[in-house]
N, C-alpha and C positions, 0 to 999 in steps of 0.2 A: 604979485602973490604966490605964497607958497602952496599950492594945493596936495602937496604929498602926504601920505596918510602918516597919522602918529606913529612912533615906534610902539615897541612891547613897553618900556621902561617909564613911556610918559602915560600908556592906560592903565598900566597897574599903581603908580602913583596918583592918579586921579580916583581909581576907585579906591586907593586907601584912604585919602584927604575928604571922602565922600561921605564915610562912615561915620556912626558917633563913638566908636572905638578907637584909641589914640595909638597908631603905630610907633613902635623904636627902634634904633638899633643902636648896640653899642660895641666897639671894638673890644676886644678883651685885653689884646697886649698894652694898650693905650689907656684903657678904663675912659675913652672920652666917648662923647654921644656921636656918632656917625649920622644920624638924623634920629628928630621926633617930630609928629605930626604937626600941622597947624591948629588942628582941634584942642592941644592942649592948652592956648591963650583962652577961650571963652571959658575952658572949665575953670581953669586954677588962677588964668591970670597974668602967667607966667608967659613971657613972650618963648617962641622956637630957639630963638639965638641964646637965651639966656641958660638954656640946658648944655653946659660945655662937658661935664663928667659925670662919675658915678658919685663924686662927692655933692653936686648940686642936687642929685635923686635922693642921696641919704640926708643932707639937711633939711629938706623938706617932707620929708617923714615925720610923723606925731612923734615926740620925745619917748613917749609911754610905747610906740609900735617899733621904735628906730632899731634897737639893738637885735630885738627878735627875727622880725621881719630881713636885716642886713645878713645875719649868721646864716640863715636860714637857706635866702639866695645864694650865697657865696657857697656851704656845702655842697648845696643841688648843683650847682654850674661845675663845681670843681670835679664831679662824678659825673659830669656829662647829662644829667638827670632834666626833663622838662621839668617844670614847677610853675605854681600860681602863688599868690601871697596875699590876703586882702590885709588893707592899712589906711589909716588917716594920713592924707597928703595935704599939706600947709598951701592954703592960696597966698594970693598975694596980699589980699585983705586980713590977711590974719587969720581966718577962718579954715575950716578943716573940710573935705571932701572923703567920703570911703571910697576909696578906688579897691579896685580887683586888678592885679598883674599879672597876665599869664604869660609866660616865660617861654622858648625853645632856644637849647641851645646848640648852636653850630658847633662842629667837633672837626678840627684837622684829621688827614689821614690817619695820624698817631693816636688819634682819641683824647687830644689836649681842647680846651675849649679853643674856639677861635673867635666867635663873636656871639652875643646875645642878640634877639630879636623878639618881641613881646608885644601885645596891646594892654593899652590900661582902658579898665572898662568904671564908669560913674556907677557905681551901685549903692549912693546915699539912699536911695528910698527905699531899694529893697532892705538897708540894714537898718533903716525907720520901721519898717513892717515888722522886723525880726523884732525887734526890740520891743514894739507893741505887742508882739506875741508871747514873748518871755514875761513882758508883766502882765498881761491877762493870764500865762498860766501859772504865776506865782500867786496872784489875786484866786485863782479857782483852786490851787493847792492848799490856801488859807483858809478858803471855805469849806473847803473837806474837812480838814482838821478843827473847823471853830463851832463852838455852839454856838447855834444861831440865835439864840434868846441871850444868855450871858455875856458871849465874847470871849469866854474862856476858854480852853481846851476842850474839845468833846471826847466821846468815849474811844472813839477810832485813834487819837491821837496818843490816850491816854493808854491804851493797850500797846501801840508801838515805843512807845518810851519805855516804859516798864520792861517790854521784852529787852530790850537794848541795856538796861540798867540791870538787869537780872543775870544776863552774859556776862557783862561787865565784872559784876560782883562775884559772881560763880569764878571767873575767870582769874582773877585779882586776890580773892578772897578777902572781900569788904563787906562790913554791912551794909545791909537793905532795908530802910525802912518803909512802911506804909500807914498812911493815917486812912482812914474813912468816915465821912461825917454825912450824918443825916438829919435834918428840920425836924423837932417835934413838933408833931400834931400838923403837920402843914395842910391835909387835907380838912382840917376843922376851921387852920384860919383862912384857905381858900373859901369854904362853904358859907364863913361868916363876914369876909372882907370883898369877896369877890375874886373871881380868876385874874382878872386885871391886875388886881392890887398884888396877889400873890406872883405873878410874872415879875411885878416890880419889887418885892422881896429876894425873889430869886436873884435879881441882878446883883441887887444889893449885898445878899450875903456872899455870893461868889466874887464880888471885887474886895469883900473886906477879907475874905478867907486866902484869896490871892497875895495877901501881905504876910501871911503866916511864915512862909518859907522864905527865908532871907540870902540864901545864896544864889547865884545863876544858874546852879545844877539841880536844885530844887523845883518841882513841877507840880500843876495844880491843874485840877482838871474837872467837869460834871462828869459824873460817873453816871448819871440817869435819874430823872424827875427832881425829888430834891437831894438827891445824894452827891454828893464831892468826895474827891480823893486827891492825897496830896503824896506824892512820891519822893522819898529823902535818899539819896544814894549816899553812902557813907556814912551812914547814922546808926547808931545801936538803941538799945531799948530805954537808956537811962536818958538821952536828947530827944528820942521819940517824944516821950512822954512828957517833958517840959514844952517842945512843940505842940504836942496836943492841946495842952493846957491852956497854950498862948492861942489857939484855935477858938476855944470855947471862951477866953478873955475877950479878943476883940468882938465876936458878937456880942459878948456881954455889953461892952461900951457902946454898942449902938443904941441900945434900948428901944428895941424895935417892940410895938405894942403889940398883944397877943390875948386878945381876950376871954378865947376859948381852950388855952392851953390850960392843963389840968396839973402843971406842975411850977406855972409861973404867969405873972400878969405881961412877959415881957418875951420874946422869939427866944427861944433855946435850941440846944444842937444836942445830940450822942453823937459819942466819938469811938472808933474804935482804932489802936492802935498795934502795931505788931513792928517786929525786927527779924531779920533773919542773917547769918551768913552762908548762901546757898551752896548745898555741895552738888557732886553729879549726880546724885539719887533723889535731891529734892526738886518738887513740881511747884513750876511757879502758879499754876491754876490753883491747886492746894494751898498755898501759900495766900493768894488771893481772897480766897474763900475764908481762909483761917481769920484773917482781918476783916471780912465783912461780917462772920459771926461774935467778933468781937463786940462789933457795934452795934449789933442786935441783941448782944445780952447787957449793953449797956442801956438800950431801950426797954429789955425785961426788969431790969433793975430800978427802974424806975425815970429813967431819961435823965437830961440835963447831967449826964457826967461821962467820965471815961474809963474803958476798961483797955488795959496795955498788957500786951504778954509778948517777951522774948522767946522765941525760936529758935 
């Protein structure tokens, strides 16, 4: 029986192969695997003996990650820089496992790459957690920009989008139009039908008016209370007048009863519409206030009507 103590290489190998991380080594000149830990088989299903060359490693990277990871690792290695890369590795059963490859570049005395040594870590759970956090973050962002009652964009999102479109219109000297809409005698509607029914009508009106803008860049939002707004990039006063009329017709077609309205037996809206090609001296807040004033002018003029002004 040999009672001699194990040599250092045996100790190091035992330590390496007892960790969850998967050690490996590639000879730079031959591009052959000099070693890969046995932990690779329980994780991916590929035996250590099946890892012959760099080509085997490349072919076992998800096709969507392959070019990015390969190019990055080669570039870093040629510069003699240690690096790490996250990618999806192909398992023998056809599934994929998220891997983090941490690579150290061994160099010759002249600075040329001699070998690559590294560790593969299974980061699948971490990636799953990251994806869940991203989904949650997206949901929170959507909630922060969405009106809780009607489901359309809220005032916060309206302000963000309008400022962006204003800057675009000013830079490219395109017309920008805005429509402000208010439900006529909504307080009386709530008093007569009840606030629950009033909430349902706000949802119905929002859903209906959201169809007024037909282009992807047209943006509809709840401005506040019973007031809504429609942002129309690259739209002049002639076009905005037609879209304002479309808003009024869409609500008319809904034929929502309103027994306490003083202008009609069905629910109606008052609409203000304005258009501007903003210059460096024009002010966004002033433009919004001017269109809001047009809407209130429509209300003063008897409601159930549109007032349009091209600025």
